N, C-alpha and C positions, 0 to 999 in steps of 0.2 A: 641573612645573605648580605654581605658587605659590598659596597661599590668602591671603596678605597684600596682594594687589593685585588689580586687575581681571582678571588673566590667566586664572584659572580659569573665571570667567563668560564671558570672551571665547572661550576654547577650546571650552567646552561649547556655547555659542551657535553656533559654527561647525560643530560636529559635528551639532547639530540641523538645521541648514540643509543641509549637504552630505552627511555620511555617513548621516544618518537621512532625508534627502530631504523635510523638512517645509517647508510653506508657512506663513510667519508670520501669514497672515491667516486660516487655517483652524483650527478647534478641535482640541484634543488631549485625550484622556482620560489623566490621570495616575493610575496606581495607587499609592496611598499607604497604608502600614501604620502610620505613626507613628515608625518607626525612622529612624536618621540618614540612611541611603541615600535613601529615598524622600522624606524631608522636604527634604534637600538638592536633589534633583531637582525637587521642586515649586517651591522657591524660585527656582532658576535658570530654569526654564521660564517662570515668572511674570515674572521680571525681563527675559527675552528678549522679552516682549510677546505671547506666544501666547495666544489665547483658549483656556481650558481648563475641564475638568470634573474635580474632585477625586473619585475613587472609592475607597471603603474597604470591604473585605469583613470581616465578623466571622465567622470560621470556627467559632465555637462550641466551641473547644477549651480556652479558659482563662477564668476568672472576670474577670480584669482586662481582657479584650478590649473590653468595653463602654466602659470609661474611655478606652482608646486610640482608639476610634472617635470619642468625644466630643472628644478633643484634636484629631484630624484635622479634624473638623467646625469647631471653633473657629478653627483655622489657616486653613481655606478661607474662613470668613466674614471674617477679618481681611484677607485678600487680595482680597476682593470676588469670589470665584470660586464658582460653583455646586457643590453637594455631593450625592453619591449614596452610599447604603450599602445593605447587605443582610446578613441573618444567615442562616447555613446550618448544617446538622447534618453536619459532615464525617465523623464516626465512622460514622453511619448510612449515608451515601453510600459510604464506603470498603468497608463490609461488603457492601452490595448490589452494588457494581460489582467486587468482588474486587480492590481496589486497596490499596496501602499508604497510610498516612495522608498521607505526603508527596505521593504522586501524586494522591490524591483532593483534597487541599487545592489543589494546582496546577490541576487541572481545574476545580474550582469557581471559583477565583479568575479564571481566564481566561474562563470562561463569563460571569461577571459583568461583567468589564471590557469584553469585546467586545459584550455585549448593550447596555451603556451607550453604547459607541461607535456602534453601529448606530442607537440611539435618537436621538442628537444629530447624526448624520451627521458623526462625527469623521473626521479624515484618518488618525489613528493612535492606538494605545495605547502609552503610554510607561511603562517600569518602571525601577527603580533598580539593575539589576545592575551590579556594579563589576568592576574588574580582578581583585580577590580572588576574586569569584564565578566569573570566567572561569577562573582557575587551578584552583579547586576542581572546577569542572565538567569540565575536561579530565582531571584526575587520576581522577575518578570514572569517566569513560568509558574511560580507559585500563585501570583495574582491572576494568571489566566486559567488556573485550575488544571495544570498539567499533572500527569501521573508521574510514576517513578522515573521514566526515561527523561523527563524534563527536569526533575528535581536533582538528578545526579549531575547535572551540568555538562560542560564540555569536556572532551577527552584530549589527552596529549596526541593521540593517534586515532584517526577515525576515517572511515570511508563514507563519502557523501555520494550515494548511488545515483542521485539525480545528475551528477556531473561525471563521475568515474567510479567504476567498480574495481579498478586496478591501481589507481594512484591515490594514496591517502592524503588527507589534510592533516598537517601537524601544527601543534601550538606549543612551541618550546618555552614561552614565557608565562605559562598558565599558573605557575606558583610564584611569580614575581610581581610585587606590588608596584603601582604606578609611581609612587614616591621613589622607589629604588631605580626605576627606569629614568626618571628625570635627573636624578643625581648621577647616574651613569653617563647620560648625554652631556651633562655639564662637565664632568670630569674629563671625558674623552673629546670635548669640544666638537660635538656633533651638531651641525646646523639642522634645525628642524622647523617645521611650520605648525601653526595652530589653525585648525579648521573651525571657523566661526560658527558653523552649524552645530558643533558640539555643545554650544551654550544656548541653543534654541529650545524653547519649551514645546515646540510643535511635535517633537519626536518622543515616543514613549520611553525609550532608553535614557534619553537626557532627563526626563522627569524623574525617573528612578534614581539617576546619579545625582542630580542637582537638588531634589526636593525630598524624595521619600526616604532614601538611605540616610541623609543627614538628620532627618526627623526621627527615624528609628534609633539612630546613634545616640540621641539625647537620652533614650531610655536604656539602651544596651550599647555601650561604647564599642564593643567587639563584634558588632552585628555582621560586618563584612567577613571577618575571620570565622565566625560561627557558621555562616552560610556556606563558605568554602569547606569547612570541616564536615558539615552535613553532607555535602556532595560527595566527598571522599568516602564517607561511610556508606552511602546509598549505592555507590558504584559497584561494590561487590555484590549487593543484592540484585542489582540490575543485570549483572553478568549472568547470574543463574537464570533469571527470567528470560533473558535474551536467548539463551540456549534452548529453552522450551519453545519460544516463539519461532525460532528457526526450524525446529522439528515440525511444529504445527503448520508452518508455511509450506513445507514440502508435502505434507500429508493432505492439505486442503486445496492446494493450487490446482487450477484447471489450465490457466493460460496467463502469461505475463507478457504484455505488449508494451510498446513505447508510451502509450497514453492511457493504458487501462491494466487492471489485474482482475482476474476472475477466480472465484473460489467455489468449491462444493458447499453450498449453503448448509446442508444438514451436518456436514462434518465440522464446520465452524461452530454450529450451535451445540455440538457435543463436547466442545472444549470447556474448560473452566472459564468463568467469566473474566478473570484477570488476563488469561491468555487471548480470549476473544478481543479484549480492548487493545492489547498490544499488537495483535495481528492487524487490526483495522488501522491503528496509528501508523504502523510501518507502511501499509499500503497507501495511506493518504499522503505521507511524506514523500514516498517514491513517485507518486503521480501528480504531485503539485510542487514543482521546483520553485524555490524561493521562499517557501514556508518553513520557518525555523522549528516550529513546534505546532502541535494540534491541541486545541482546547479540549478539555474533558467533555464538555457539553456536546461538542461536535461528534466525538467518538460514541457517546451514549445515544445521540440521536440516530446514528447509523445502526448501532447495535439493536435499538428498539425496533426499527423498521425491519431489520433482518429477522427478528423474532416474530413479528405480528403480520408481516406481509402475506397476502393470500393471492396466488397467481403472479402474474407479471406486473411489476410496479416500478416507477421511477421516482426517487426522492432527491431533492436538493439537500445536501448535508453541510454546505458552507465551503468557503475558500475556493469557489469555482468548481467544486467536485459534486458528483452525483453517486448515489447508490442505486444501481439498476438490478432488479431481481427478475430473472427470466427463467421460469421453471426452477430447477434446483441449482442454478448458477447465479451467484451474487457478484456483481461487478462494482469496483471502485473506478470511476472513470471521470475524465474531465468533461465539463459541460460542452455539448455540441460535438463530441467525438463519436464517430461512427464505429460500431463494434463489428468484429468479424462474424460471419454466419456459422462458423464451425462449432459453436457451443451447443447447438440444438440438433435434435434428431431430424434427419431428412431422408425421404424416399425419392431418389433421383430417377428411377425408372418410371416410365409412363404407364406401364401395364400393372394390373393388380397381381399380387403375389400371394399364393396360398400359405397360410400359417398352420402348420401341422400341430396337433395337440395329442401328446406332448411334442414340443419342438421349439425351435427358435429361428429368428431372422436377424441377420446382421444388417444394420442400417449404416448411414454415413457417420463419420467422425467418431467412431468407436462405440456408438450406441447399439444396444442389442435388445430385441423384444422376445421375451421368454414366455412360453405357455406350458402350464402344468395341469394335469388332470388328477383330482383327488376324490376319495370317498370321505364324506363328512363324518367326523367323529371316529374314524378308524385309522389304523396305522398303514393301511394300504395306500401307497402312492405310486403313480406311474411316473418314474423318474426319466429324465432326459438323458440322452447320450451326449455328454458334454465334452467328449474327447476332442482335443484340439481347439477348444474355445475357452479362453481364460475368464470370460465374463459369465459363463453359465455354471451354476453351482447347484448340486442336488441338495445342499444345505437349505436353500430357499424353500424347496418342496417340503422337506422334512419338518421345517420350523412351523408349518401350518397344518400338519397332518392331523393333529388332535384338537384343533380349534373348533368351537361351535360355530353355527351359522351366524349368530349374532356378533361373535368376535371378528370373524373374517370380514363381515359386511362393514362393521364400524371401522376396521383397519383400512379398508379400501377407501372409505369416505375421507378419512384423515390424511391419507397419503395418495395423491393423484398419480403416483408412479406405480400403484397397484390397482388392479381391478379384478372383481370376483363375480362370476355368473353361474347360474344353475345350468349345468351341462345339458340336461335333458330338455331345456327350453330353447336351446340355440339351434340354429341351422348350420350344419357343417357341409363343406369345410369352411372355416374362418379364413378371411383373407385381409390383406391391407392394401390400401390404395391412396391416391391423392384426393384432395377436395375437388368436387365437381360443382358447376353452377346449380344453385337451388338446393344444395345439401342442407338437411336439417337434423337436429339432435333432440331427443327427449331426455334431458338430464335427470339423473336420480335426484329425488327430493322435490321435484316440481310437479308431481301428481299427473304425469303424462303430458304436460304442456310441452309443445315443440318450440324450438328457437332456431333461427337461421344460424348455420354454422359460421358464416362470415361475421355476423354480429357478435357471436360468442367469442370468436378469436380476437376481435377488436376490443371487446369489453375485458378480456383477460390480458390484454396488452401483449399478445404474442408478437414477436418482431415481424414487421410487415414483409421483410425479405424471406421469411421462412414459412409463411401461411400456406403458400401454394404447394410446398413440398412436404408439409407436415404429414406423417403417417396416420392413417385412420384405420381402425380395426372394424371390420364389418362381418355381420352374420346374415347371410342372404342379402337382401337389399337394404338392410338397416345398419346404420352406424351405431355400434355399441360402445365404442370407447375412443376418445381423443387422448392418446397417451400423454401423461403429464399434466392433463387439464381437467377433463370431466368424463365420467362414464354414464351410459344410458340407464334408464330405469328398467329397460327390457331385460328379461331373464334374471331378475334379481333373486337371490336365494331366499327361501323362507323355511318354515318348519317342516315342509314336506321334501325339501331338497335332500337328495342322496349323494349326488356327485356335483362337484364344482370345477369350473375352469378358472384357474388363476393366472392372470397376465401380469407381467412385470417388465417395466422399462428401466434399463440400467445402462451405466456407462463405465468405461474403463477408468481406473484410478489415475 
């Protein structure tokens, strides 16, 4: 790509139109710091005829930053382009958000750029990342243990959901080397500034650029080019994986809020391990603005807890995020964020409700409690009338009709959303109600020992806001099942059992 002829402008203009998918008639916000990369980008976007807004953020980190903002303002005025600026306290924000200065500066910068893009109804935000930045980014991700998403590097056109799902970030200079940009600035007599912090060893990216890459280049002179070439190769592989992750996201998603995302835990665990990892990575990036990538160790930590957690648990997974597991719902959520109560079954009526066997009761938030009556070891099953209820399926009944007592009992122990009882040892009708003062349970596996229900709920880390309205299944005066948590040892099937009542707590997809 030559700088002594129109070739560079022609190539970048083509990238703007095709790789960045920009319409020459619609406005673009150009992020400009005053450095050679962004000033080169501004000049070429202007020459390409795009209507633009020049946006420059003063991070408040250096005394000379005000003069750099003024230079950018002067350049915008010379081009006849509108100008926007803002001054922020990056150090204060980094401390408050528990971020590194680099991450805090990045988040503040993009918040500013995208807010301006929304204000002027821009089609995109353009920044001056170069091929050198790409090589540095890939090596950083490699050293941090990133997966495929990190090793593929940056894209010409990408949506940063933390800031906007409609306005893309574009990087037109991503195949242009810094040496070419410096030569372009010199040829076109562009006045630029040099940020002294780019030479500071306090920042990881600077260490990569100033120490590690030159060291590697002594062994492999083309290390930068090879890293970029690898990224281009992996991009196609990632595109395929990304499509699988998007499908899995829709299949597993329970709720996606501003500071949290919730998944059906069991559905996530049914996915291939690679898809689990990328699903978790996407969730972490979405709910922790300012984080450029997620370390592999952080993803594996979350995935491990997702597999082994029993009951309701909360785990710190890093970067200010938590994995909260509450029944069959797994949350990726910022620390100290309050979750909505709609993810759990609730019985809002104060009176007890009879549970017919067979039959079902619809609870709040799409939860359904199903009851089936079956003859052990026989094909005879008393099916439910599921007409008009999408959650109720006779397939559930039939799937257990030929199980032995041992099979169905063990299945209930392993899955707290299922409970099995000897029908002839129950007191009918069954009913569901709220927790009452003094309620106790005799959990299966504890040899008849009773525990306070309030203590059990606390130990299982049921959300405090849901304990009062959690549905309890009762036979006579005895609680026989806390759905999603524990069942009683009462009326447990044995070798003499001829009929069983199977209970199932489920929720809409």
